[in-house]
N, C-alpha and C positions, 0 to 999 in steps of 0.2 A: 283182227284191229287193220282197219285202210292208212294206206301209208297217205298221210293228207300233203304229201311232196309232190306225189303224182297225179292230183286233181289240176285242173284249172277251175279258175273261179271268175266271175263277173263281178263288175264295182256296185252291182244292186244286193251284193252277198248272195249267191247261187253259186253252187258249185259241180261239176263234171267231170264223170271217170271214164274215159273213152274206153270200149272195148270193141274191136274190128269197127262194123259198121254200124255198131249202137252205142248208144251214152245213159248213163244214168244220172240224176241231175238231182239236188236238194238245195236245200238251203244249209249255211252253213251257222258253228256255231254261234260266231257272233251276232249272226242276226236273229237266233233261236233265243240267246239269250237278251238281247235289247227288244223281243218282243215279249216277253214274260212266258208264262204259262199258255203253250196254245190248245186252244179248245173247240176247233172246229178249222177242217182243212178240204179246200175244194178244189179240187184237180180234172182234169177234163177228159172227155170221153177217148179211148182208143181210136185211134185212126184219126182225131184231128192233128192237123198237119199249122203250125205258126214258122213264123221268123224271129231271126234273133232281136230281143228289145221287148217283143209282144208279151203282153198277158196272156198266163196260161192258167191260172190259179190265183186262188187267194187264204191265206191263213189269217185265222182270229186268236185273239190271245186275251187275256182279261183285260189287258191295256188296250189294243187297236184292231185294225183290220189291215190287212197291208197285202197289196197284190205281188203277184210270184212273176217274177220276169223271165223270157226265155235266154237263156245264154247261150244258144245257137240254133239254128235252123233245124227241124225236124217234125216229124212226125211220131204221134204217144204207139206205142208199140205194150205198153203196159204201163198198169197205174198200180200202186201202194195200197193196194186193199189195208192193209195196217193200219197206217197212219188214217183211213178215214175211220178206223172201227176206234182207233186209240192214237187222237192226235197229240198227247203227250209224246210219242216217241221221238218228234222231232226234236224237242226239246234233250229228252234223253239220251237220243243215240242218233244225233243228225247224219254221222257219216256212216252209220251201220244201217239197221232198222228203221231210222227214220227219212230213208229216202222218199222221193214223193214220185218220180216219173221214170221211166225208161222210151227213149224215141232211136229211130233209126235216122242217122245222120250220114255227110258225104265228107269225104277226106276233106281233112283242114277245116273241119268246123271249130274247132278249139282256136284256131288261128286269131290272137286279137285278144286272145283272154290274157286276164294273170297268171303266173304263178302262186307257188304259196309264200315266197320270201317278198312279192310285189303286193300281195293281198295282204298282210299281215303290214306292212308299212302302209298302205290305203288305209286300212281301220284304225291305224295307228295317228292321223294325220287330220 
């Protein structure tokens, strides 16, 4: 089980787990719950680069279509094919099997993101 206190969070409801010079990105359980049942996920191709705040994909649910925003600068090194095949993983396991992409990042990539306590306060506010 992922320790949610070790993750970094964006105000747009993405989470980031950093491991050396790579980062795994997904959407939070709060966002997954708000979206409802996710039925389609569009992710960028490996090799795609983006800057923090850029749209990198979208999640379509039974309620709406939501853009996914990059919480860090990076270049995609892997996409989670499992969520392409079974988008409901984003709802059922947003911090485990429902991750979206892995990107290469530079040192300090998560500077300015929220910790768990600040993210929880953000969602309650």
